[in-house]
Structure formats: C-alpha cells, structure tokens
C-alpha positions as CSV (number, residue, x, y, z in Angstrom):
1,X,13.1,28.6,-12.6
2,X,14.8,27.5,-9.3
3,X,18.2,28.7,-8.1
4,X,20.6,25.8,-7.8
5,X,23.7,24.7,-5.9
6,X,25.6,21.5,-6.2
7,X,27.5,19.3,-3.8
8,X,30.4,17.3,-5.3
9,X,33.0,15.2,-3.6
10,X,36.6,14.3,-4.1
11,X,35.7,10.6,-3.9
12,X,32.8,8.2,-3.3
13,X,31.5,8.2,0.3
14,X,32.8,11.7,1.0
15,X,29.4,12.5,2.5
16,X,27.7,14.1,-0.5
17,X,24.3,12.6,0.1
18,X,24.2,13.7,3.8
19,X,25.4,17.2,3.0
20,X,22.8,17.5,0.2
21,X,20.0,16.3,2.6
22,X,21.2,18.7,5.3
23,X,21.1,21.7,2.9
24,X,17.6,20.6,1.8
25,X,16.4,20.6,5.4
26,X,18.0,24.0,6.1
27,X,16.5,25.7,3.1
28,X,13.1,24.2,3.9
29,X,13.4,25.5,7.5
30,X,14.2,28.9,6.0
31,X,10.9,28.9,4.1
32,X,12.0,27.8,0.6
33,X,10.4,25.2,-1.6
34,X,13.4,23.0,-2.2
35,X,14.1,19.7,-4.0
36,X,17.1,17.4,-4.4
37,X,18.4,16.1,-7.7
38,X,21.0,13.5,-8.7
39,X,21.1,12.8,-12.4
40,X,22.6,9.3,-12.1
41,X,22.7,7.2,-9.0
42,X,24.4,3.8,-8.6
43,X,23.0,1.9,-5.7
44,X,21.1,-1.2,-4.8
45,X,18.9,0.6,-2.3
46,X,15.9,1.8,-4.2
47,X,12.3,3.0,-3.6
48,X,8.9,2.9,-5.3
49,X,7.1,6.3,-5.6
50,X,3.4,6.7,-5.2
51,X,3.0,6.6,-9.0
52,X,5.0,3.3,-9.3
53,X,8.4,4.5,-10.4
54,X,11.7,3.3,-9.0
55,X,14.4,5.7,-7.7
56,X,17.4,5.8,-5.4
57,X,16.9,5.9,-1.7
58,X,19.4,8.7,-1.2
59,X,17.1,11.1,-3.1
60,X,14.1,9.8,-1.1
61,X,15.9,10.7,2.1
62,X,16.7,14.2,0.7
63,X,13.1,14.7,-0.4
64,X,11.9,13.8,3.0
65,X,14.4,16.2,4.5
66,X,12.9,18.9,2.2
67,X,9.4,18.0,3.3
68,X,8.2,16.8,-0.1
69,X,7.1,13.6,-1.6
70,X,9.8,11.6,-3.5
71,X,9.5,12.3,-7.3
72,X,11.3,10.2,-10.0
73,X,12.4,13.5,-11.6
74,X,14.9,13.8,-8.7
75,X,16.8,10.7,-9.9
76,X,16.2,10.1,-13.6
77,X,18.9,7.4,-14.0
78,X,19.4,4.6,-11.5
79,X,22.0,2.0,-12.0
80,X,21.6,-1.2,-10.0
81,X,24.8,-3.4,-10.2
82,X,24.2,-7.0,-11.3
83,X,27.8,-7.9,-10.9
84,X,31.3,-6.5,-11.2
85,X,30.9,-5.6,-14.9
86,X,27.3,-4.5,-15.4
87,X,24.1,-3.0,-14.1
88,X,20.4,-2.9,-14.6
89,X,19.7,0.5,-16.1
90,X,16.5,2.3,-14.9
91,X,15.5,5.5,-16.7
92,X,12.7,7.7,-15.4
93,X,11.8,5.0,-12.9
94,X,11.4,2.2,-15.5
95,X,13.8,-0.6,-16.5
96,X,15.6,0.0,-19.7
97,X,17.6,-3.2,-19.5
98,X,20.8,-4.8,-18.3
99,X,24.1,-3.4,-19.7
100,X,27.7,-4.1,-19.3
101,X,29.7,-1.1,-18.2
102,X,31.4,-0.6,-21.6
103,X,28.0,-0.8,-23.3
104,X,26.5,1.7,-20.9
105,X,29.2,4.3,-21.4
106,X,28.8,3.9,-25.2
107,X,25.1,4.5,-24.8
108,X,24.9,7.1,-22.1
109,X,25.1,10.1,-24.4
110,X,21.6,9.2,-25.5
111,X,20.3,9.6,-22.0
112,X,21.4,13.2,-21.7
113,X,18.0,14.6,-23.0
114,X,16.1,12.6,-20.4
115,X,18.4,14.1,-17.6
116,X,18.0,17.6,-18.9
117,X,14.2,17.2,-19.2
118,X,13.9,15.9,-15.7
119,X,16.0,18.7,-14.2
120,X,14.2,21.5,-16.1
121,X,10.8,20.1,-15.1
122,X,11.8,19.8,-11.5
123,X,13.4,23.2,-11.3
124,X,10.3,24.8,-12.7
125,X,8.4,23.7,-9.6
126,X,10.7,24.8,-6.8
127,X,12.6,27.8,-5.5
128,X,15.9,25.9,-4.9
129,X,17.3,22.7,-6.3
130,X,20.2,21.1,-4.4
131,X,22.1,18.8,-6.8
132,X,24.4,16.0,-5.8
133,X,27.3,14.7,-7.9
134,X,28.6,11.1,-8.1
135,X,32.1,9.8,-7.3
136,X,34.6,12.5,-8.2
137,X,34.5,15.2,-10.9
138,X,38.2,14.4,-11.5
139,X,37.6,11.0,-13.1
140,X,39.3,12.3,-16.2
141,X,38.6,9.1,-18.2
142,X,34.9,9.7,-17.8
143,X,34.6,13.4,-18.4
144,X,33.5,13.0,-22.0
145,X,29.7,13.0,-22.1
146,X,29.5,13.7,-18.4
147,X,26.1,14.8,-17.1
148,X,26.7,13.7,-13.4
149,X,29.3,16.1,-12.1
150,X,30.7,19.2,-13.9
151,X,28.6,18.4,-16.9
152,X,25.5,18.6,-14.7
153,X,26.7,21.7,-13.0
154,X,27.1,23.4,-16.4
155,X,23.7,22.1,-17.5
156,X,22.0,23.6,-14.4
157,X,24.2,26.6,-14.1
158,X,24.9,25.5,-10.5
159,X,27.9,26.7,-8.4
160,X,29.6,23.8,-6.7
161,X,30.7,23.2,-3.1
162,X,33.4,20.5,-3.2
163,X,33.5,18.2,-0.2
164,X,36.5,16.2,1.0
165,X,36.5,13.4,3.6
166,X,39.1,14.2,6.3
167,X,38.4,11.0,8.2
168,X,39.9,9.0,5.4
169,X,43.1,11.1,5.3
170,X,44.7,13.3,2.7
171,X,41.9,15.8,2.5
172,X,44.1,18.8,1.5
173,X,45.7,16.8,-1.3
174,X,42.4,15.4,-2.5
175,X,40.7,18.8,-2.6
176,X,43.7,20.5,-4.3
177,X,44.2,17.6,-6.7
178,X,40.6,17.3,-7.7
179,X,40.4,21.0,-8.7
180,X,43.8,20.8,-10.4
181,X,42.5,18.0,-12.7
182,X,39.6,20.1,-13.9
183,X,39.9,22.4,-16.8
184,X,39.8,26.2,-16.1
185,X,36.1,26.5,-17.1
186,X,35.2,23.7,-14.7
187,X,37.4,25.1,-11.9
188,X,35.4,28.3,-12.0
189,X,32.3,26.3,-11.0
190,X,33.9,25.4,-7.7
191,X,32.8,28.2,-5.5
192,X,33.6,26.8,-2.1
193,X,35.3,23.9,-0.2
194,X,33.9,21.7,2.6
195,X,36.0,19.6,5.0
196,X,33.7,16.8,6.0
197,X,33.7,14.1,8.8
198,X,36.0,16.0,11.1
199,X,36.9,14.7,14.6
200,X,38.7,16.9,17.0
201,X,39.4,20.6,17.7
202,X,38.8,22.7,14.6
203,X,41.2,25.4,15.8
204,X,44.1,23.1,15.2
205,X,42.9,22.8,11.6
206,X,42.6,26.5,10.9
207,X,46.2,27.1,9.7
208,X,45.8,24.4,7.2
209,X,42.5,25.9,6.0
210,X,44.2,29.2,5.5
211,X,47.0,27.7,3.5
212,X,44.5,25.7,1.4
213,X,42.5,28.9,0.6
214,X,45.8,30.7,-0.4
215,X,46.8,27.9,-2.7
216,X,43.4,27.4,-4.3
217,X,42.0,30.9,-4.2
218,X,38.7,29.4,-3.1
219,X,37.0,29.8,0.3
220,X,36.5,27.0,2.8
221,X,32.8,27.4,3.7
222,X,32.9,25.1,6.6
223,X,34.2,22.1,8.6
224,X,31.5,19.6,9.2
225,X,32.0,17.2,12.1
226,X,31.3,13.4,12.1
227,X,27.5,14.0,12.6
228,X,25.7,11.4,14.8
229,X,22.5,11.1,12.8
230,X,20.5,8.0,11.9
231,X,19.5,8.6,8.3
232,X,19.1,6.2,5.3
233,X,22.4,5.5,3.6
234,X,22.9,5.3,-0.1
235,X,24.6,2.0,-0.7
236,X,26.8,-0.8,0.6
237,X,29.5,1.7,1.7
238,X,27.4,2.4,4.8
239,X,29.2,2.1,8.1
240,X,26.1,0.4,9.5
241,X,27.1,-2.7,7.7
242,X,30.2,-3.0,9.8
243,X,28.3,-3.6,13.0
244,X,28.8,-7.3,13.8
245,X,28.4,-7.5,17.6
246,X,25.2,-7.3,19.7
247,X,25.0,-4.1,21.8
248,X,21.4,-3.8,23.0
249,X,18.9,-6.0,24.8
250,X,17.2,-7.2,21.6
251,X,19.8,-8.6,19.1
252,X,18.6,-8.3,15.5
253,X,21.0,-10.0,13.1
254,X,20.8,-9.1,9.4
255,X,22.5,-11.5,7.1
256,X,24.9,-9.4,5.0
257,X,24.5,-10.9,1.6
258,X,27.2,-10.0,-1.1
259,X,24.5,-8.4,-3.2
260,X,22.4,-7.0,-0.4
261,X,19.8,-4.5,-1.5
262,X,17.4,-2.2,0.4
263,X,19.1,-2.9,3.7
264,X,17.5,0.5,4.7
265,X,14.4,-1.7,5.4
266,X,15.9,-2.3,8.9
267,X,16.7,1.3,9.8
268,X,13.2,1.7,11.1
269,X,13.9,-0.9,13.8
270,X,16.5,1.4,15.3
271,X,13.9,3.8,16.6
272,X,13.4,1.3,19.4
273,X,16.2,2.2,21.8
274,X,16.3,-1.4,23.1
275,X,16.8,-2.9,19.6
276,X,20.3,-3.3,18.1
277,X,20.6,-4.1,14.4
278,X,23.9,-5.7,13.3
279,X,25.2,-7.3,10.1
280,X,26.5,-10.8,9.8
281,X,28.7,-12.2,7.0
282,X,30.3,-15.3,8.6
283,X,28.9,-18.2,10.7
284,X,31.1,-17.2,13.7
285,X,29.4,-13.8,13.9
286,X,25.8,-15.1,14.1
287,X,25.7,-16.2,17.7
288,X,22.2,-16.6,19.2
289,X,20.2,-13.5,18.1
290,X,16.6,-12.8,19.0
291,X,15.7,-12.4,15.3
292,X,17.5,-13.3,12.1
293,X,16.6,-11.0,9.2
294,X,17.2,-12.1,5.6
295,X,17.3,-9.0,3.4
296,X,16.6,-8.3,-0.2
297,X,19.3,-9.0,-2.8
298,X,19.9,-8.2,-6.5
299,X,20.6,-11.9,-7.2
300,X,18.7,-14.3,-5.0
301,X,20.2,-17.5,-6.4
302,X,23.8,-16.4,-6.4
303,X,23.5,-15.1,-2.8
304,X,21.8,-18.3,-1.7
305,X,24.7,-20.3,-3.1
306,X,27.1,-18.0,-1.1
307,X,25.0,-18.5,2.0
308,X,25.3,-22.3,1.5
309,X,29.0,-22.3,0.7
310,X,30.2,-20.1,3.5
311,X,28.3,-22.1,6.1
312,X,25.7,-19.4,7.1
313,X,22.8,-21.5,5.8
314,X,23.7,-24.3,8.2
315,X,24.2,-21.8,11.1
316,X,20.7,-20.3,10.4
317,X,19.2,-23.8,10.4
318,X,20.9,-24.5,13.8
319,X,19.4,-21.3,15.2
320,X,15.9,-22.2,13.9
321,X,16.1,-25.6,15.4
322,X,16.8,-23.9,18.7
323,X,13.7,-21.7,18.4
324,X,15.2,-18.5,16.9
325,X,12.6,-16.7,14.6
326,X,13.6,-15.7,11.1
327,X,12.0,-13.1,8.8
328,X,12.9,-12.8,5.2
329,X,12.1,-9.8,3.0
330,X,11.9,-10.0,-0.8
331,X,14.9,-12.0,-2.0
332,X,15.3,-13.3,1.6
333,X,11.7,-14.6,1.5
334,X,12.5,-16.3,-1.8
335,X,15.5,-18.0,-0.3
336,X,13.5,-19.4,2.6
337,X,11.4,-21.6,0.3
338,X,12.0,-25.1,-1.0
339,X,13.0,-24.2,-4.6
340,X,14.1,-21.4,-6.9
341,X,13.4,-21.9,-10.6
342,X,14.8,-19.7,-13.3
343,X,13.9,-21.3,-16.7
344,X,14.5,-18.1,-18.7
345,X,17.9,-17.1,-17.1
346,X,16.6,-13.9,-15.5
347,X,19.1,-14.3,-12.6
348,X,21.2,-17.4,-12.6
349,X,19.4,-20.0,-14.7
350,X,18.3,-23.5,-13.8
351,X,16.8,-24.7,-10.6
352,X,18.2,-24.4,-7.1
353,X,17.2,-26.0,-3.8
354,X,16.0,-23.4,-1.3
355,X,16.6,-23.3,2.4
356,X,13.4,-25.3,3.0
357,X,12.2,-23.2,5.9
358,X,8.9,-22.3,4.2
359,X,6.8,-24.6,2.0
360,X,6.9,-22.4,-1.1
361,X,8.7,-22.1,-4.4
362,X,9.7,-19.1,-6.6
363,X,9.9,-18.9,-10.3
364,X,11.8,-15.9,-11.8
365,X,10.2,-14.0,-14.7
366,X,11.3,-11.1,-16.9
367,X,8.5,-8.8,-15.7
368,X,9.4,-6.6,-12.7
369,X,6.8,-6.1,-10.0
370,X,7.0,-2.5,-8.9
371,X,4.2,-1.1,-6.7
372,X,3.3,0.7,-3.5
373,X,1.2,-1.5,-1.1
374,X,-0.5,-1.6,2.2
375,X,-1.6,-4.7,4.0
376,X,-3.0,-6.5,7.1
377,X,-1.4,-9.5,8.6
378,X,-3.7,-12.6,8.5
379,X,-4.7,-14.9,11.3
380,X,-1.4,-16.4,12.5
381,X,-0.8,-19.0,15.1
382,X,1.9,-19.9,17.7
383,X,4.7,-17.4,18.1
384,X,3.4,-15.0,15.5
385,X,-0.3,-15.0,16.8
386,X,0.0,-11.5,18.3
387,X,0.9,-10.1,14.8
388,X,-2.6,-11.1,13.6
389,X,-4.5,-8.0,12.3
390,X,-1.4,-5.7,12.4
391,X,-1.0,-3.3,9.6
392,X,1.8,-2.0,7.4
393,X,2.7,0.0,4.3
394,X,5.6,-0.4,1.9
395,X,6.5,-1.3,-1.7
396,X,7.4,-4.2,-3.8
397,X,10.4,-4.4,-6.2
398,X,11.1,-8.0,-7.4
399,X,11.3,-10.2,-10.4
400,X,9.6,-13.5,-9.8
401,X,6.4,-15.0,-8.3
402,X,6.1,-17.3,-5.2
403,X,3.6,-20.0,-4.8
404,X,3.2,-21.4,-1.3
405,X,1.3,-24.1,0.6
406,X,1.7,-22.8,4.1
407,X,-0.2,-20.1,6.0
408,X,-0.5,-16.8,4.1
409,X,1.3,-14.0,5.9
410,X,-0.9,-11.0,4.9
411,X,-3.5,-9.7,2.6
412,X,-2.7,-6.5,0.6
413,X,-5.2,-3.7,0.0
414,X,-5.6,-5.0,-3.6
415,X,-6.9,-8.3,-2.2
416,X,-3.7,-10.1,-3.2
417,X,-2.0,-12.5,-0.8
418,X,1.6,-11.8,0.3
419,X,4.2,-13.9,2.0
420,X,4.1,-17.0,4.1
421,X,4.3,-18.1,7.8
422,X,5.4,-21.4,9.0
423,X,6.5,-22.2,12.6
424,X,8.9,-19.4,13.6
425,X,9.6,-18.3,10.0
426,X,8.0,-15.5,8.2
427,X,8.5,-14.2,4.6
428,X,7.1,-11.2,2.8
429,X,7.8,-9.3,-0.5
430,X,7.2,-5.9,1.2
431,X,10.1,-3.5,1.6
432,X,9.5,-0.8,4.2
433,X,7.3,-3.1,6.2
434,X,8.7,-1.8,9.5
435,X,8.2,1.9,8.6
436,X,4.5,2.5,9.4
437,X,1.5,0.9,10.9
438,X,1.7,-1.2,14.0
439,X,3.5,-4.3,12.6
440,X,7.0,-3.3,13.9
441,X,5.6,-2.5,17.4
442,X,3.9,-5.9,17.7
443,X,6.9,-7.7,16.4
444,X,9.1,-6.0,19.0
445,X,6.6,-6.9,21.8
446,X,6.8,-10.6,20.8
447,X,10.6,-10.6,20.9
448,X,10.7,-8.7,24.3
449,X,8.2,-11.1,25.8
450,X,10.4,-14.1,24.7
451,X,13.2,-12.5,26.7
452,X,11.1,-11.8,29.7
453,X,11.2,-8.0,29.2
454,X,8.2,-5.7,29.6
455,X,6.2,-5.2,26.4
456,X,5.7,-1.6,27.5
457,X,9.2,-1.1,26.4
458,X,8.1,-1.5,22.8
459,X,6.4,1.9,22.8
460,X,8.3,4.3,20.7
461,X,7.9,7.3,18.5
462,X,6.6,6.5,15.0
463,X,9.3,6.0,12.4
464,X,8.1,9.2,10.7
465,X,8.5,11.2,13.9
466,X,11.9,9.6,14.4
467,X,13.1,10.5,10.9
468,X,11.9,14.1,11.3
469,X,13.9,14.4,14.5
470,X,17.0,13.1,12.7
471,X,16.6,15.5,9.8
472,X,16.4,18.4,12.3
473,X,19.5,17.2,14.1
474,X,21.2,17.0,10.7
475,X,20.1,20.6,9.8
476,X,21.4,21.9,13.2
477,X,24.8,20.3,12.5
478,X,24.9,21.9,9.0
479,X,24.0,25.3,10.3
480,X,26.7,25.1,13.0
481,X,29.3,23.9,10.6
482,X,28.8,25.8,7.4
483,X,29.0,29.6,6.9
484,X,25.4,29.8,5.7
485,X,25.6,33.5,4.9
486,X,28.4,32.6,2.4
487,X,26.4,29.6,1.1
488,X,23.4,31.8,0.5
489,X,25.6,34.3,-1.3
490,X,27.0,31.6,-3.6
491,X,23.5,30.4,-4.3
492,X,22.2,33.9,-5.1
493,X,25.1,34.8,-7.3
494,X,25.0,31.5,-9.2
495,X,27.4,31.3,-12.1
496,X,26.5,34.8,-13.4
497,X,28.7,36.6,-10.9
C-alpha cells in the first residue's frame, strides 16, 4: 500500500492543485511510482479517459506530471455546477444525475464507500499517493460526513501540509484560524505549513514565519513564490480568464461565457510564442481579433441568451461580416447553428434561435456522449482549405446531437462525421483538438498568412513537449521552495509517528 501525503488549503484557489502536481513531478523525478487523488472535485473543466470515463482536469494535469495515464480512480466524484444551487453529479466517471446542493449533502454519505474503494485500489498500485483537499478543512458546517479534507486524511492515514495564499492577504491569520477551528485529533494531522504565491524577498518574511511556528507548534516547510508556469487550471477561478487585451502578434479571443467549461482547450495554443489567448466578456473588449473562439459551456441555451442580451452576438456577427474567422467547440459549435431544440428540458426547454453562422440545428437529449476520438479534417475550401487532411485527437462530452447541411468538418476514426464548415466559420464537438496532430499548426499558419507573417513562425514544440517542460519548471520551483528533506520525513513517518 502506498505512502500518502495530502495538500489542503485555507481557502479555495490557495494553489492546492499546483502544489499537488508539483509534488507528483518531484516524486516521479526521484524514482517513485506516484499518483494524485482528489475524492471530490467541483469544476466545469473535465476530461474523458481512454476507457471513456469523465474526471476533473486538475487530476489529469497531476497524472501527467506524475508521468502516468489519467485514471478515474484519481477523482471518484466530480460535481459540475448547473447553476447557483445545483450540480451534475458524476461518480466513478459516470453521470449519477443532477442534484440541488441540499439534496447532494443529504445523499453524500452514501458515496463514501465509492471514495474509499477508489483510493484503496489506487494506493495498491503506487508507491506514493499525493492527495488534494477541496476548499478549506475549516468549513465547520460541512465537517459532518466529510471525505474531502480531514475526513479523507483520516481515511488514507495521510499527514497534511496546509497551504495559505499570501497574495490574497491575511495568510498568518488564515493558517492559524484554520487550524484553530479543527478539533485536536484533526490538528494532529497538520504536519507542516506552506506559504504559497509569495512575491518579494523571503528574508523579510522570516520573522513572521518564526512567530507563526511558535504560535502553532508546527513547522513552515516552505515559502513558494508565484511560479510562472503554464499548466491547466482547475476551474473558472483561473487568472487566465482575466486577460482581456491582445499582447502578441496573433490575437485569439475566447468568448468568456458565464458557464464556460473546458476552457483548457485553448491552453495548447499558447505553446506558439506568437499567439496570445485572451478572454472577452463584453462587446467593447472584442476589438478585431484574428480568430474568435466560442468555448464549451455547461448550458448552451442560457449562455446563448446571455451572448445575445449583452450584445456580444451582434459584435461577433460584425466581425464575421468583416472577414474574422470563428471556431466553436462543443457548446460553442451548437450556438453557431440556426436552431437549438430542447423538447425534454435537458437544458433550458423549448426552442431557441441560434446565431445562424452555420447551417445546422441541435437537439438536446438525455444521453451523454462521452468518448475519446481521433479524426481527419475533410476537404475544405476557401480560407480553411489548408486544413484539409490535418489530424487531431481529443474527446467528446456533450448532451445533444447536431444535424447539418453544410460541409462536414472532419471524419472521426469510427467513421462518424463531426462538425461543420461554412465560409470563415468552423464548428466541432472535439475538446482537446489543438493538443496533438497537425491541426493547430496548420490553423496558426492560416492566421499568420492572413496577417502577412511568415508561416515558418508556426513551427513550435509539440504540446506534449511543451507540457513536459512546464512540469519540470514546476518541479524545480517546488524543490527550491520546499524543504524536501522535511517533506520526505513527514511522508515516511505518516500518522504513526
């Protein structure tokens, strides 16, 4: 059975996912078989494994850092918010159903056996498991039936490193207060403290660290700086979504939908040092980009209504009339069609006029398409002709089917058609379409040529090589910042010492 160590945080977005991924990479570099684990993840960014199960992107990132294939056991429960009061509940990679928050908390005790089974099975296959908590362990109203933070630490026998975000202020109070709200047995699990996202001279901080250790009788195992790494983020808290202005020769504008999901699709485009990805949530921010990207969404119809009401639909239409190309992924593809139909109330209910940029229509159905795919772009004309024959791999996660009368975008390895092409507008259901194959390179060459820039500029490392470089940069930052001898001692001792 694997040894375990757990990263918890004083709040959401304290950097738990990145720290967990960094430790996975360090342990892997040191020769251990290591796997990540998060019992319950709440995020709209998800991934389909090779065997067709759905899991959170954060654990996919951590698995990649560990040098292993993503496995649904690493994230047995995934909650995908459907609104302010409820979520789609996914257990062991398959949809259990939609639940309001109160109903889920009444039901969640029944999921504990699934969590324990997934962890025990995973731990039997590895030397080390690095666990990640969620939110804060000091959410005292949620401690009953907890299997995410201290409840999970107890289940796994995992010592805890508690991380606080100094960039948001109040880090000493948040670390001290978090531990103070735990009961004595839980406090014993906290074996070390981490100051995360630090900017400046650490020497100025040292007197405060000594005072904190004296007050809490727990060691500060490191001060981690604001690391400059380009790695998949967990959810909509990502700082990437705050980029609104173009900063590089190619301006790629992603429409920041209220229920945006799988925005990590566009991270792969940032391996091209000439391409800048920014996020637009108002008509005045759109400008005149080189490519407009419509992302996936957890609710296509509601987000299309938002797009229409805030004026972005009209702004996109204006760009299209001026020749700006548009590419929609999944829900973005569905929006680009002429009509959205929801006779069974899967999303919004009723029928809604689409943007009308593609001659297609979508009907929502209760069944969820969830599969890995590879494909080849068909014979396209006009602007997109150079994409013909290019290849890609990715995955589909959607509810609904689209019938279309325009040119088919691609043919999947199963023989099934995917997507549509019409004028300067493309649509596809495939998430991760930019990650592998030569599709992204050919797309960038088209955009560069439109600006009169050399297509040779489009040569770049593969996305896989780029990610490996970023994971190594992350591991270097963790090694420099944490006392790894002390971390290893905590890991070895576990909760028996």
